[in-house]
C-alpha positions as CSV (number, residue, x, y, z in Angstrom):
1,M,3.4,8.2,19.8
2,S,4.7,10.2,22.9
3,S,2.5,8.8,25.2
4,L,3.1,4.8,24.5
5,S,6.8,5.5,24.3
6,K,7.1,6.6,28.2
7,R,4.6,3.3,29.2
8,L,6.2,0.4,26.6
9,P,9.3,-0.5,26.3
10,A,11.5,1.0,23.3
11,A,11.2,-2.1,21.3
12,E,7.8,-2.7,21.6
13,V,7.6,1.4,20.5
14,E,9.2,0.4,17.3
15,Q,7.6,-2.7,16.2
16,L,4.1,-0.7,16.9
17,Q,5.5,2.4,14.9
18,L,6.8,-0.6,12.0
19,G,3.6,-1.8,11.6
20,A,2.0,1.7,11.4
21,K,4.0,2.0,8.6
22,F,3.6,-0.6,7.1
23,F,0.1,-0.5,6.2
24,R,0.5,3.3,5.4
25,G,1.9,1.9,2.2
26,L,-1.3,0.5,2.0
27,G,-3.1,4.0,2.6
28,D,-3.2,5.6,-0.6
29,P,-5.9,5.1,-3.5
30,T,-3.6,5.0,-6.1
31,R,-1.1,2.5,-4.8
32,L,-4.5,0.1,-3.7
33,K,-5.2,0.1,-7.5
34,I,-1.7,-0.6,-8.7
35,L,-1.1,-3.7,-6.7
36,E,-5.5,-5.1,-7.5
37,L,-3.8,-3.8,-11.1
38,L,-0.7,-6.7,-10.6
39,L,-2.2,-8.9,-8.9
40,Q,-3.8,-9.7,-12.3
41,R,-0.5,-9.4,-14.0
42,E,3.0,-7.8,-14.7
43,R,3.0,-4.5,-16.0
44,T,5.0,-2.0,-16.8
45,V,5.1,2.0,-15.9
46,T,3.5,3.4,-19.2
47,Q,0.5,0.3,-18.7
48,L,-0.4,1.2,-15.7
49,V,0.2,4.9,-16.6
50,E,-2.7,4.6,-19.1
51,I,-5.3,2.6,-16.9
52,L,-4.8,5.2,-14.0
53,G,-4.9,7.9,-16.1
54,I,-2.2,9.8,-14.0
55,P,1.4,11.5,-15.2
56,Q,4.8,8.7,-15.2
57,G,5.9,10.7,-12.1
58,R,2.9,9.9,-9.7
59,V,3.2,6.0,-11.2
60,S,6.6,5.9,-10.1
61,S,6.4,7.3,-7.1
62,H,3.3,4.9,-5.6
63,L,5.8,1.5,-7.4
64,A,8.9,3.0,-5.5
65,C,6.4,2.3,-2.0
66,L,5.2,-0.1,-2.8
67,S,8.5,-1.9,-3.7
68,W,10.8,-0.4,-0.9
69,C,7.2,-1.6,1.9
70,G,7.8,-5.2,-0.4
71,Y,4.8,-5.1,-1.5
72,V,6.0,-5.1,-5.3
73,T,9.2,-6.2,-7.2
74,A,10.4,-5.7,-10.6
75,S,12.3,-7.3,-13.2
76,R,14.1,-5.6,-16.8
77,Q,13.2,-7.2,-19.7
78,G,14.4,-4.7,-22.5
79,R,14.2,-1.6,-22.2
80,N,11.2,-2.1,-19.6
81,R,10.5,-3.1,-15.9
82,Y,8.0,-5.2,-14.8
83,Y,6.6,-4.7,-12.0
84,R,4.7,-7.7,-9.9
85,V,3.5,-7.9,-6.6
86,A,6.2,-9.9,-4.1
87,D,4.7,-11.6,-2.1
88,K,1.4,-13.7,-2.5
89,R,0.4,-12.4,0.9
90,V,-1.0,-9.1,-1.4
91,R,-3.6,-10.7,-2.2
92,R,-4.7,-12.0,0.5
93,I,-4.3,-9.0,3.4
94,L,-6.6,-6.9,0.7
95,A,-9.2,-10.0,0.7
96,L,-8.9,-9.7,4.0
97,A,-9.6,-5.4,4.1
98,Q,-12.1,-6.0,1.7
99,D,-14.1,-7.9,3.5
100,M,-14.1,-5.9,6.5
101,V,-14.6,-2.9,4.8
102,A,-18.0,-4.6,3.3
103,D,-18.6,-5.0,6.5
104,N,-18.5,-1.3,8.2
105,A,-18.6,0.2,5.5
106,E,-21.0,2.7,7.1
107,H,-19.1,3.5,10.1
108,I,-15.7,3.9,8.5
109,W,-17.4,6.6,5.8
110,A,-18.9,8.2,9.2
111,C,-15.1,7.9,10.9
112,T,-13.5,12.1,11.1
113,R,-10.2,11.0,13.7
114,L,-9.0,9.2,10.7
115,E,-8.4,11.9,8.6
116,R,-7.5,14.3,11.0
117,S,-3.4,13.9,11.8
118,P,-2.9,12.6,15.8
């Protein structure tokens, strides 16, 4: 982003960085699966651990990321916290992404640039 910061106004660079961070929140297969599961219905960490088969700490870490970015929210019911999608636009974002991936899957798989750090 340093080359952009030399050519663009600071406010625009900040907006681009924020947009990139927004997409990084969705840039993990486990977080995408969690969102898909939460679009079906509210779930607890325990339920997500059982479905995903990964340690509770990792699920909680992904939920924290999704929560900080505004994708999910939680409510306490007794001793449990129930997580749900916080914004109905998440469903549309994921559906649009799935459509684009389906249309461009071969190119996405072949792309080696996304695997490198900038």
